[in-house]
C-alpha positions in Angstrom: 6.8 10.5 54.8 3.3 10.1 54.6 2.4 6.3 53.3 -1.4 5.1 52.4 -1.3 1.8 54.3 -4.5 -0.2 52.4 -6.4 -0.6 49.3 -9.9 1.0 50.2 -7.9 4.2 51.2 -6.3 4.5 48.3 -9.3 4.3 46.2 -10.0 7.4 48.4 -7.5 9.1 47.2 -7.8 7.7 43.3 -11.6 9.3 43.7 -9.8 12.6 44.9 -7.5 12.5 42.4 -10.5 11.8 39.8 -12.1 14.9 41.3 -9.5 17.3 40.8 -7.9 16.4 37.4 -11.5 16.6 36.0 -11.8 20.0 38.1 -8.7 22.0 37.3 -10.4 23.1 33.6 -13.1 24.8 35.4 -10.4 27.5 36.4 -9.1 27.9 32.6 -12.9 28.3 32.2 -13.0 31.4 34.5 -9.7 32.8 33.0 -11.1 32.5 29.5 -13.3 34.7 30.1 -10.7 37.5 29.5 -7.3 35.4 29.5 -6.0 34.1 26.7 -5.2 30.2 27.6 -1.6 30.7 26.8 -1.0 33.0 29.7 -3.2 31.2 31.9 -0.7 27.8 31.3 2.1 29.7 32.8 0.1 30.2 36.2 -1.1 27.0 35.9 2.4 25.2 35.6 4.2 27.3 38.7 1.0 26.2 40.5 2.2 22.7 40.0 5.6 23.3 40.9 5.0 25.3 43.8 2.3 22.1 45.3 5.2 19.9 44.3 7.4 21.8 46.7 5.2 22.1 49.1 3.9 18.4 49.5 7.5 17.6 49.7 7.9 19.2 52.7 4.9 18.6 54.8 4.0 14.8 53.8 6.7 14.0 52.1 9.0 15.0 55.5 7.1 13.5 58.4 6.8 10.3 60.0 9.1 7.6 60.6 8.3 5.7 57.5 10.1 5.5 54.2 12.5 8.2 53.5 12.6 12.1 53.7 12.4 14.4 50.9 16.0 15.4 50.8 17.1 12.5 51.5 15.7 10.4 49.0 16.7 13.2 46.3 20.0 13.0 47.1 20.6 9.1 47.1 18.0 9.1 43.2 19.8 7.7 40.5 20.1 9.9 38.2 18.5 7.5 35.5 15.4 7.6 37.7 15.7 11.5 38.1 15.6 11.7 34.1 12.7 9.5 34.1 10.7 11.4 35.9 11.6 14.5 34.3 10.7 13.3 30.9 7.3 12.4 32.4 7.0 16.1 32.5 8.0 17.2 29.8 5.6 14.5 27.5 2.6 15.6 30.4 3.4 19.2 29.8 3.3 18.7 25.5 0.0 16.7 26.2 -1.8 19.1 29.1 -0.9 22.1 26.6 -3.0 20.9 23.8 -5.6 19.6 25.8 -5.9 23.3 27.3 -6.0 24.4 23.7 -9.1 21.7 22.9 -10.5 23.2 25.9 -10.3 26.7 24.5 -11.9 25.1 21.1 -14.2 22.3 21.6 -15.2 23.1 25.9 -14.5 20.5 28.7 -17.2 18.5 27.9 -15.6 17.3 24.7 -11.7 17.5 25.6 -11.7 15.8 28.9 -13.8 12.4 27.3 -12.6 12.3 24.5 -8.4 13.6 24.9 -8.3 12.1 28.6 -11.0 9.3 28.1 -7.8 7.8 25.4 -5.3 8.5 27.6 -6.7 6.0 30.0 -7.7 3.1 27.6 -3.8 3.5 26.1 -2.5 4.7 29.8 -4.2 1.7 31.1 -2.5 -0.8 28.9 1.1 0.9 29.1 0.7 0.6 33.1 -0.5 -2.4 32.6 2.4 -3.7 31.0 4.6 -2.5 33.2 3.6 -3.8 36.4 0.8 -6.5 36.6 -1.5 -5.7 39.4 -5.3 -6.5 39.6 -7.3 -8.6 37.4 -6.5 -8.2 34.0 -10.3 -9.6 32.9 -12.5 -6.7 35.3 -9.4 -3.9 34.5 -10.1 -4.7 30.6 -13.8 -5.1 30.4 -13.9 -1.8 32.3 -11.4 0.5 29.9 -13.8 -1.2 26.7 -16.9 0.1 28.4 -14.6 3.4 29.0 -13.9 3.6 24.8 -17.2 3.3 24.0 -18.1 6.1 25.7 -15.3 8.2 24.5 -17.0 7.2 21.2 -20.5 8.4 22.2 -19.1 11.6 23.4 -17.6 12.0 20.0 -20.4 11.6 17.6 -22.4 14.0 20.8 -20.2 16.8 19.7 -20.3 15.9 16.0 -24.3 15.8 16.3 -24.2 18.9 18.1 -21.9 21.0 15.9 -24.1 19.7 13.1 -26.7 20.9 14.2 -25.3 24.6 15.5 -23.9 24.6 11.6 -20.2 25.1 13.2 -18.6 21.9 12.8 -15.2 21.9 13.2 -12.8 18.9 13.5 -9.9 21.1 15.6 -11.3 20.3 18.7 -11.9 16.8 18.5 -7.8 16.4 16.6 -6.1 18.1 19.7 -7.9 16.2 22.0 -6.7 12.8 20.2 -3.8 14.0 19.9 -3.1 15.0 24.0 -4.6 11.9 25.0 -2.4 9.5 22.8 0.9 11.8 24.1 -1.2 11.7 27.9 -1.1 7.8 28.3 2.8 7.7 28.6 3.8 10.6 31.1 2.6 8.1 34.2 4.9 4.9 33.0 7.8 7.0 33.3 6.8 8.4 36.6 6.5 4.6 37.8 9.5 3.6 36.5 11.4 6.4 39.2 9.3 5.0 42.3 9.9 1.7 44.3 5.8 0.9 43.8 6.2 -2.4 45.8 7.6 -1.2 49.0 7.2 2.8 50.0 8.4 1.9 53.5 11.8 1.0 52.5 12.2 2.1 48.7 15.0 0.4 46.6 18.3 2.3 46.9 18.1 4.5 43.8 14.4 4.7 43.2 12.0 7.5 44.5 9.4 8.3 47.2 6.4 9.5 45.3 6.8 13.0 46.8 10.2 13.6 45.6 9.2 11.9 42.2 6.6 14.2 41.9 9.0 17.6 42.5 10.9 16.1 39.6 8.3 15.4 37.6 7.1 19.1 37.8 10.7 20.3 37.7 10.0 18.9 33.9 7.3 20.8 33.7 8.3 23.6 34.4 11.3 23.9 32.1 9.8 22.4 29.2 6.8 25.0 29.0 9.3 27.8 28.3 10.0 26.0 24.8 6.7 24.2 24.3 4.1 27.6 25.3 6.5 29.8 24.0 6.0 28.2 20.6 2.2 27.8 21.3 2.0 32.4 22.3 3.8 32.4 19.0 2.0 30.7 16.4 -1.7 29.9 18.1 -3.7 27.3 17.2 -6.5 30.1 17.3 -6.6 33.9 17.2 -3.3 36.2 17.2 0.1 35.6 18.7 0.1 36.7 22.2 3.6 38.2 23.7 5.2 37.7 27.7 4.5 41.2 27.8 0.8 41.0 28.2 1.0 37.9 30.6 2.5 40.6 33.0 0.2 42.8 32.7 -2.4 40.6 34.1 -3.9 41.4 37.4 -2.9 39.5 40.6 -6.7 37.9 40.1 -6.3 36.2 37.0 -3.2 34.8 37.7 -4.3 33.5 40.9 -7.0 31.7 39.3 -4.0 29.9 37.0 -2.4 29.3 40.3 -4.7 27.6 41.8 -6.1 25.5 38.9 -2.4 24.3 39.3 -2.7 23.5 42.6 -5.8 21.6 42.1 -3.8 19.4 39.4 -0.9 18.8 41.7 -3.0 17.9 44.8 -5.1 15.4 42.4 -1.4 14.0 41.3 0.0 13.7 44.4 -2.7 11.6 46.0 -2.7 9.3 42.6 0.8 8.4 43.0 0.8 7.5 46.6 -2.1 5.4 45.9 -0.1 3.8 43.8 1.8 1.5 46.1 -1.6 -0.5 47.1 -3.3 0.3 44.2 -0.9 -0.6 41.6 0.1 2.1 38.6 -2.3 0.8 36.1 -5.6 1.1 38.5 -4.2 3.9 40.1 -3.8 6.0 36.7 -7.4 4.4 35.5 -9.1 5.7 38.6 -7.5 9.0 38.3 -8.3 9.7 34.8 -11.6 9.1 35.6 -11.5 12.7 35.6 -13.5 12.3 32.2 -16.8 11.8 34.0 -16.1 15.0 36.4 -15.1 16.9 33.7 -18.2 16.4 31.3 -20.3 16.7 34.2 -19.1 20.0 34.8 -19.0 21.0 31.1 -22.8 19.6 30.7 -24.9 20.8 33.5 -22.6 23.9 34.7 -20.9 25.4 31.5 -24.1 24.5 29.1 -21.4 23.5 26.6 -24.4 21.1 25.0 -27.1 23.6 25.7 -30.2 23.3 23.2 -29.6 19.7 22.1 -31.4 17.5 20.3 -33.2 14.4 22.0 -30.2 12.0 20.2 -27.5 13.9 21.2 -28.7 13.3 25.1 -29.1 10.1 24.9 -25.3 9.9 23.4 -24.7 11.9 26.6 -26.9 10.0 29.4 -25.2 6.3 27.9 -21.4 8.1 28.0 -22.3 8.8 31.6 -23.5 5.7 32.4 -20.9 3.7 30.5 -17.7 5.5 32.2 -19.0 4.6 35.9 -20.0 1.3 34.6 -16.5 1.1 33.4 -15.0 2.9 36.6 -16.5 0.4 39.3 -15.2 -2.7 37.3 -11.4 -0.9 37.5 -11.5 -0.3 41.3 -13.1 -4.4 41.3 -9.9 -5.4 39.3 -7.9 -4.5 42.3 -9.9 -5.4 45.0 
């Protein structure tokens, strides 16, 4: 299988993760013009599952190092399979709430608040699980991201008041999504031998196998979670499976593309974790908050006609996110 052999390459992979995780929400915004997010989400999940299979039978099965996908899957212990599967269930619950937050409050709020919180808690959780990197630099970086998240919430609250449409639903959904999102990565990491991808311990899985099991957890749990949300949506009238099958090929393709984009980021992040460590790899990947905020502010114009004070909050948010990410990178070097 393909293995990252050095820290600089691992950082490059984490930046690709950041771009992918911060950009998939654009597909939801595109589809959302004519398509409810609950229906979009089915195609998104299918895209993740398809990409996990593609990566398993390509990058996960080539080369002479490590175990190929099929041989790795056949020797994996049930406890490790269950851990990665549970990670998929937790992620799916969190991401459905995040998708709802995007629909309610937009990219520039849902990601910085939800994924920013997930970054803060997730780095702590993953560092406890595998203590890799300089803790002082790592947690100083996390502290700066924390302040950036608070500034984004303040900007949204001020903007909403100016527009006379104050709603706490988007913030609440983002916060709950962020808390849940902070836990999923630890369960995937626990199913792998992060110290040795070349000759992983018996019973542990390679990143490609872990990602496939994780994707299965997302797909299976979606029949429960998304069905509930379709019948009892956070906003609007209930939607049915009949409406999903009436969707055009193009609209389904947009959702699948969103899942593939997220899946690519996840694959690269898990591969990078072998050299960067789980806490740093996860923390950099969740720098996606910065990317998504950029899309929301500058492309989708979610803070259009904002006051000077709101724009100041946003500028400080971007600067603090950048500084925080820089410290997280330095922590692993």
